N, CA, C and O atoms as a GROMACS GRO file, in nm:
protein
  332
    1MET      N    1  -0.319   1.055  -0.415
    1MET     CA    2  -0.350   0.919  -0.455
    1MET      C    3  -0.309   0.901  -0.601
    1MET      O    4  -0.336   0.985  -0.686
    2GLN      N    5  -0.243   0.789  -0.627
    2GLN     CA    6  -0.201   0.754  -0.762
    2GLN      C    7  -0.284   0.637  -0.813
    2GLN      O    8  -0.317   0.545  -0.738
    3LEU      N    9  -0.318   0.642  -0.941
    3LEU     CA   10  -0.376   0.527  -1.011
    3LEU      C   11  -0.271   0.482  -1.111
    3LEU      O   12  -0.234   0.558  -1.201
    4ILE      N   13  -0.222   0.360  -1.096
    4ILE     CA   14  -0.121   0.305  -1.185
    4ILE      C   15  -0.189   0.209  -1.280
    4ILE      O   16  -0.244   0.107  -1.237
    5VAL      N   17  -0.186   0.240  -1.410
    5VAL     CA   18  -0.248   0.155  -1.512
    5VAL      C   19  -0.139   0.070  -1.574
    5VAL      O   20  -0.044   0.122  -1.634
    6LYS      N   21  -0.152  -0.061  -1.561
    6LYS     CA   22  -0.055  -0.155  -1.616
    6LYS      C   23  -0.085  -0.182  -1.764
    6LYS      O   24  -0.198  -0.160  -1.808
    7PRO      N   25   0.013  -0.230  -1.840
    7PRO     CA   26  -0.009  -0.258  -1.982
    7PRO      C   27  -0.126  -0.352  -2.010
    7PRO      O   28  -0.188  -0.344  -2.115
    8ASN      N   29  -0.156  -0.442  -1.915
    8ASN     CA   30  -0.268  -0.535  -1.936
    8ASN      C   31  -0.403  -0.473  -1.899
    8ASN      O   32  -0.506  -0.540  -1.907
    9GLY      N   33  -0.401  -0.346  -1.858
    9GLY     CA   34  -0.526  -0.276  -1.828
    9GLY      C   35  -0.566  -0.276  -1.681
    9GLY      O   36  -0.661  -0.207  -1.643
   10THR      N   37  -0.496  -0.354  -1.598
   10THR     CA   38  -0.530  -0.352  -1.456
   10THR      C   39  -0.483  -0.220  -1.395
   10THR      O   40  -0.385  -0.160  -1.439
   11ILE      N   41  -0.554  -0.178  -1.293
   11ILE     CA   42  -0.523  -0.053  -1.225
   11ILE      C   43  -0.492  -0.085  -1.079
   11ILE      O   44  -0.566  -0.158  -1.013
   12HIS      N   45  -0.381  -0.030  -1.030
   12HIS     CA   46  -0.342  -0.047  -0.891
   12HIS      C   47  -0.344   0.089  -0.823
   12HIS      O   48  -0.308   0.190  -0.883
   13SER      N   49  -0.386   0.090  -0.698
   13SER     CA   50  -0.388   0.212  -0.620
   13SER      C   51  -0.393   0.177  -0.472
   13SER      O   52  -0.438   0.068  -0.435
   14VAL      N   53  -0.348   0.268  -0.389
   14VAL     CA   54  -0.369   0.255  -0.246
   14VAL      C   55  -0.513   0.302  -0.221
   14VAL      O   56  -0.551   0.410  -0.265
   15TYR      N   57  -0.591   0.221  -0.152
   15TYR     CA   58  -0.732   0.251  -0.131
   15TYR      C   59  -0.752   0.381  -0.055
   15TYR      O   60  -0.679   0.413   0.038
   16SER      N   61  -0.854   0.454  -0.097
   16SER     CA   62  -0.895   0.576  -0.028
   16SER      C   63  -1.046   0.590  -0.040
   16SER      O   64  -1.102   0.565  -0.147
   17ASP      N   65  -1.109   0.630   0.068
   17ASP     CA   66  -1.254   0.654   0.064
   17ASP      C   67  -1.290   0.776  -0.019
   17ASP      O   68  -1.408   0.798  -0.048
   18THR      N   69  -1.192   0.855  -0.059
   18THR     CA   70  -1.219   0.978  -0.135
   18THR      C   71  -1.244   0.951  -0.283
   18THR      O   72  -1.280   1.043  -0.356
   19PHE      N   73  -1.226   0.826  -0.327
   19PHE     CA   74  -1.246   0.792  -0.468
   19PHE      C   75  -1.334   0.669  -0.478
   19PHE      O   76  -1.315   0.572  -0.404
   20ASP      N   77  -1.430   0.673  -0.569
   20ASP     CA   78  -1.519   0.559  -0.590
   20ASP      C   79  -1.458   0.468  -0.697
   20ASP      O   80  -1.478   0.489  -0.817
   21PHE      N   81  -1.384   0.367  -0.653
   21PHE     CA   82  -1.314   0.277  -0.745
   21PHE      C   83  -1.410   0.199  -0.834
   21PHE      O   84  -1.370   0.155  -0.942
   22LYS      N   85  -1.534   0.182  -0.792
   22LYS     CA   86  -1.630   0.107  -0.873
   22LYS      C   87  -1.660   0.175  -1.006
   22LYS      O   88  -1.710   0.111  -1.098
   23THR      N   89  -1.629   0.305  -1.017
   23THR     CA   90  -1.649   0.374  -1.144
   23THR      C   91  -1.551   0.325  -1.251
   23THR      O   92  -1.570   0.352  -1.370
   24LEU      N   93  -1.448   0.253  -1.210
   24LEU     CA   94  -1.348   0.200  -1.304
   24LEU      C   95  -1.384   0.062  -1.356
   24LEU      O   96  -1.316   0.010  -1.445
   25GLY      N   97  -1.489   0.002  -1.302
   25GLY     CA   98  -1.527  -0.134  -1.343
   25GLY      C   99  -1.519  -0.229  -1.227
   25GLY      O  100  -1.526  -0.189  -1.111
   26GLU      N  101  -1.504  -0.358  -1.259
   26GLU     CA  102  -1.495  -0.460  -1.154
   26GLU      C  103  -1.377  -0.430  -1.062
   26GLU      O  104  -1.266  -0.404  -1.109
   27THR      N  105  -1.401  -0.435  -0.934
   27THR     CA  106  -1.301  -0.395  -0.836
   27THR      C  107  -1.267  -0.510  -0.743
   27THR      O  108  -1.356  -0.581  -0.695
   28THR      N  109  -1.138  -0.527  -0.718
   28THR     CA  110  -1.090  -0.622  -0.618
   28THR      C  111  -1.007  -0.544  -0.518
   28THR      O  112  -0.910  -0.477  -0.556
   29ILE      N  113  -1.044  -0.553  -0.392
   29ILE     CA  114  -0.969  -0.484  -0.288
   29ILE      C  115  -0.905  -0.590  -0.200
   29ILE      O  116  -0.971  -0.685  -0.156
   30ARG      N  117  -0.774  -0.573  -0.174
   30ARG     CA  118  -0.707  -0.668  -0.086
   30ARG      C  119  -0.605  -0.595  -0.001
   30ARG      O  120  -0.554  -0.489  -0.038
   31ARG      N  121  -0.576  -0.652   0.113
   31ARG     CA  122  -0.481  -0.593   0.206
   31ARG      C  123  -0.341  -0.602   0.147
   31ARG      O  124  -0.298  -0.708   0.101
   32ALA      N  125  -0.270  -0.489   0.149
   32ALA     CA  126  -0.134  -0.484   0.098
   32ALA      C  127  -0.031  -0.482   0.209
   32ALA      O  128   0.087  -0.510   0.187
   33SER      N  129  -0.076  -0.448   0.330
   33SER     CA  130   0.019  -0.434   0.438
   33SER      C  131  -0.053  -0.436   0.573
   33SER      O  132  -0.175  -0.436   0.582
   34HIS      N  133   0.029  -0.437   0.676
   34HIS     CA  134  -0.020  -0.430   0.814
   34HIS      C  135   0.064  -0.327   0.887
   34HIS      O  136   0.187  -0.332   0.880
   35VAL      N  137   0.000  -0.234   0.955
   35VAL     CA  138   0.072  -0.139   1.040
   35VAL      C  139   0.034  -0.170   1.184
   35VAL      O  140  -0.081  -0.155   1.224
   36GLU      N  141   0.134  -0.215   1.260
   36GLU     CA  142   0.110  -0.263   1.396
   36GLU      C  143   0.217  -0.210   1.490
   36GLU      O  144   0.328  -0.179   1.447
   37PRO      N  145   0.185  -0.201   1.619
   37PRO     CA  146   0.288  -0.161   1.715
   37PRO      C  147   0.378  -0.279   1.750
   37PRO      O  148   0.337  -0.395   1.747
   38ASP      N  149   0.505  -0.246   1.784
   38ASP     CA  150   0.594  -0.350   1.833
   38ASP      C  151   0.589  -0.352   1.986
   38ASP      O  152   0.508  -0.281   2.046
   39LYS      N  153   0.672  -0.432   2.050
   39LYS     CA  154   0.668  -0.447   2.196
   39LYS      C  155   0.711  -0.320   2.270
   39LYS      O  156   0.680  -0.304   2.388
   40GLN      N  157   0.781  -0.231   2.201
   40GLN     CA  158   0.823  -0.105   2.263
   40GLN      C  159   0.725   0.009   2.234
   40GLN      O  160   0.750   0.123   2.274
   41GLY      N  161   0.616  -0.020   2.167
   41GLY     CA  162   0.516   0.082   2.136
   41GLY      C  163   0.550   0.166   2.013
   41GLY      O  164   0.488   0.269   1.989
   42ARG      N  165   0.649   0.120   1.935
   42ARG     CA  166   0.680   0.186   1.808
   42ARG      C  167   0.601   0.116   1.698
   42ARG      O  168   0.545   0.009   1.721
   43TRP      N  169   0.596   0.176   1.582
   43TRP     CA  170   0.509   0.126   1.475
   43TRP      C  171   0.589   0.068   1.361
   43TRP      O  172   0.690   0.124   1.318
   44ILE      N  173   0.543  -0.046   1.311
   44ILE     CA  174   0.606  -0.120   1.201
   44ILE      C  175   0.504  -0.131   1.087
   44ILE      O  176   0.388  -0.166   1.110
   45ALA      N  177   0.548  -0.100   0.965
   45ALA     CA  178   0.466  -0.121   0.846
   45ALA      C  179   0.520  -0.245   0.775
   45ALA      O  180   0.632  -0.244   0.725
   46ASP      N  181   0.442  -0.350   0.771
   46ASP     CA  182   0.481  -0.478   0.712
   46ASP      C  183   0.412  -0.492   0.576
   46ASP      O  184   0.290  -0.511   0.570
   47LEU      N  185   0.489  -0.483   0.470
   47LEU     CA  186   0.434  -0.492   0.334
   47LEU      C  187   0.450  -0.631   0.274
   47LEU      O  188   0.441  -0.647   0.152
   48SER      N  189   0.474  -0.732   0.357
   48SER     CA  190   0.494  -0.867   0.307
   48SER      C  191   0.375  -0.924   0.230
   48SER      O  192   0.396  -1.009   0.144
   49PRO      N  193   0.249  -0.882   0.256
   49PRO     CA  194   0.139  -0.937   0.176
   49PRO      C  195   0.153  -0.913   0.026
   49PRO      O  196   0.094  -0.986  -0.054
   50VAL      N  197   0.230  -0.809  -0.014
   50VAL     CA  198   0.253  -0.784  -0.157
   50VAL      C  199   0.401  -0.798  -0.193
   50VAL      O  200   0.447  -0.742  -0.292
   51GLY      N  201   0.474  -0.874  -0.110
   51GLY     CA  202   0.614  -0.900  -0.139
   51GLY      C  203   0.708  -0.785  -0.107
   51GLY      O  204   0.819  -0.779  -0.158
   52GLY      N  205   0.663  -0.695  -0.022
   52GLY     CA  206   0.744  -0.580   0.012
   52GLY      C  207   0.818  -0.596   0.143
   52GLY      O  208   0.809  -0.699   0.209
   53PRO      N  209   0.892  -0.491   0.181
   53PRO     CA  210   0.973  -0.496   0.302
   53PRO      C  211   0.895  -0.462   0.428
   53PRO      O  212   0.777  -0.427   0.423
   54GLU      N  213   0.962  -0.474   0.539
   54GLU     CA  214   0.912  -0.425   0.667
   54GLU      C  215   0.976  -0.289   0.689
   54GLU      O  216   1.098  -0.275   0.679
   55LEU      N  217   0.896  -0.188   0.720
   55LEU     CA  218   0.945  -0.053   0.740
   55LEU      C  219   0.934  -0.013   0.886
   55LEU      O  220   0.837  -0.048   0.954
   56GLY      N  221   1.032   0.059   0.934
   56GLY     CA  222   1.026   0.108   1.071
   56GLY      C  223   1.140   0.054   1.153
   56GLY      O  224   1.232  -0.007   1.100
   57PRO      N  225   1.133   0.076   1.280
   57PRO     CA  226   1.019   0.126   1.358
   57PRO      C  227   1.004   0.278   1.351
   57PRO      O  228   1.101   0.351   1.329
   58PHE      N  229   0.881   0.322   1.370
   58PHE     CA  230   0.846   0.464   1.373
   58PHE      C  231   0.789   0.498   1.510
   58PHE      O  232   0.721   0.416   1.571
   59GLU      N  233   0.817   0.616   1.556
   59GLU     CA  234   0.765   0.659   1.686
   59GLU      C  235   0.615   0.686   1.681
   59GLU      O  236   0.544   0.664   1.779
   60ARG      N  237   0.568   0.734   1.568
   60ARG     CA  238   0.426   0.770   1.555
   60ARG      C  239   0.357   0.683   1.450
   60ARG      O  240   0.414   0.649   1.347
   61HIS      N  241   0.234   0.649   1.479
   61HIS     CA  242   0.152   0.568   1.389
   61HIS      C  243   0.143   0.633   1.251
   61HIS      O  244   0.159   0.566   1.150
   62GLN      N  245   0.119   0.765   1.248
   62GLN     CA  246   0.104   0.834   1.120
   62GLN      C  247   0.231   0.827   1.037
   62GLN      O  248   0.224   0.823   0.914
   63GLU      N  249   0.348   0.827   1.102
   63GLU     CA  250   0.474   0.813   1.028
   63GLU      C  251   0.480   0.679   0.956
   63GLU      O  252   0.525   0.671   0.842
   64ALA      N  253   0.435   0.574   1.022
   64ALA     CA  254   0.432   0.441   0.961
   64ALA      C  255   0.333   0.437   0.845
   64ALA      O  256   0.362   0.378   0.740
   65LEU      N  257   0.217   0.499   0.863
   65LEU     CA  258   0.117   0.502   0.755
   65LEU      C  259   0.170   0.578   0.634
   65LEU      O  260   0.151   0.535   0.521
   66ASP      N  261   0.235   0.691   0.658
   66ASP     CA  262   0.291   0.770   0.548
   66ASP      C  263   0.398   0.693   0.473
   66ASP      O  264   0.401   0.693   0.350
   67ALA      N  265   0.488   0.626   0.547
   67ALA     CA  266   0.593   0.547   0.484
   67ALA      C  267   0.534   0.430   0.405
   67ALA      O  268   0.582   0.396   0.297
   68GLU      N  269   0.429   0.371   0.460
   68GLU     CA  270   0.360   0.260   0.394
   68GLU      C  271   0.308   0.305   0.257
   68GLU      O  272   0.329   0.235   0.158
   69ILE      N  273   0.243   0.418   0.251
   69ILE     CA  274   0.185   0.467   0.125
   69ILE      C  275   0.296   0.498   0.024
   69ILE      O  276   0.285   0.460  -0.092
   70VAL      N  277   0.401   0.566   0.068
   70VAL     CA  278   0.512   0.598  -0.022
   70VAL      C  279   0.570   0.470  -0.081
   70VAL      O  280   0.593   0.462  -0.201
   71GLN      N  281   0.595   0.370   0.004
   71GLN     CA  282   0.654   0.244  -0.044
   71GLN      C  283   0.560   0.169  -0.137
   71GLN      O  284   0.603   0.117  -0.239
   72LEU      N  285   0.433   0.162  -0.102
   72LEU     CA  286   0.337   0.093  -0.189
   72LEU      C  287   0.327   0.160  -0.325
   72LEU      O  288   0.325   0.092  -0.428
   73GLU      N  289   0.321   0.293  -0.328
   73GLU     CA  290   0.314   0.363  -0.456
   73GLU      C  291   0.441   0.344  -0.537
   73GLU      O  292   0.435   0.334  -0.660
   74ARG      N  293   0.556   0.338  -0.471
   74ARG     CA  294   0.682   0.310  -0.540
   74ARG      C  295   0.679   0.169  -0.600
   74ARG      O  296   0.717   0.150  -0.715
   75MET      N  297   0.633   0.072  -0.522
   75MET     CA  298   0.626  -0.066  -0.568
   75MET      C  299   0.530  -0.082  -0.686
   75MET      O  300   0.558  -0.158  -0.779
   76MET      N  301   0.418  -0.011  -0.682
   76MET     CA  302   0.318  -0.025  -0.789
   76MET      C  303   0.371   0.020  -0.924
   76MET      O  304   0.320  -0.025  -1.027
   77THR      N  305   0.472   0.108  -0.927
   77THR     CA  306   0.525   0.155  -1.054
   77THR      C  307   0.627   0.058  -1.114
   77THR      O  308   0.667   0.074  -1.229
   78GLU      N  309   0.668  -0.042  -1.037
   78GLU     CA  310   0.763  -0.142  -1.087
   78GLU      C  311   0.694  -0.232  -1.187
   78GLU      O  312   0.581  -0.276  -1.163
   79PRO      N  313   0.759  -0.262  -1.299
   79PRO     CA  314   0.695  -0.342  -1.405
   79PRO      C  315   0.648  -0.479  -1.361
   79PRO      O  316   0.548  -0.529  -1.414
   80ASP      N  317   0.716  -0.541  -1.266
   80ASP     CA  318   0.680  -0.678  -1.226
   80ASP      C  319   0.587  -0.683  -1.105
   80ASP      O  320   0.562  -0.791  -1.052
   81PHE      N  321   0.536  -0.567  -1.061
   81PHE     CA  322   0.446  -0.566  -0.944
   81PHE      C  323   0.314  -0.632  -0.982
   81PHE      O  324   0.248  -0.592  -1.078
   82ALA      N  325   0.277  -0.733  -0.905
   82ALA     CA  326   0.151  -0.804  -0.930
   82ALA      C  327   0.046  -0.764  -0.828
   82ALA      O  328  -0.074  -0.780  -0.851
   83GLY      N  329   0.091  -0.711  -0.714
   83GLY     CA  330   0.002  -0.665  -0.609
   83GLY      C  331  -0.095  -0.766  -0.567
   83GLY      O  332  -0.176  -0.740  -0.479
   0.00000   0.00000   0.00000
């Protein structure tokens, strides 16, 4: 898990139950993506809620989840990411 601290002090991260984000102060949690099956039973990671791409299709759900996290963490390091 990465915590990305922006110059304005905001922190972005992919949510995980393993970390208590409330220890960082006021917390806002919002959906960054959707991982859903397509009509063929393959998995698509749709990152459009944060202006990202659609990833996939993947044969396994976990593959889509892993790709989703990698892409979100990559996007969070971009200077113009507003999340």
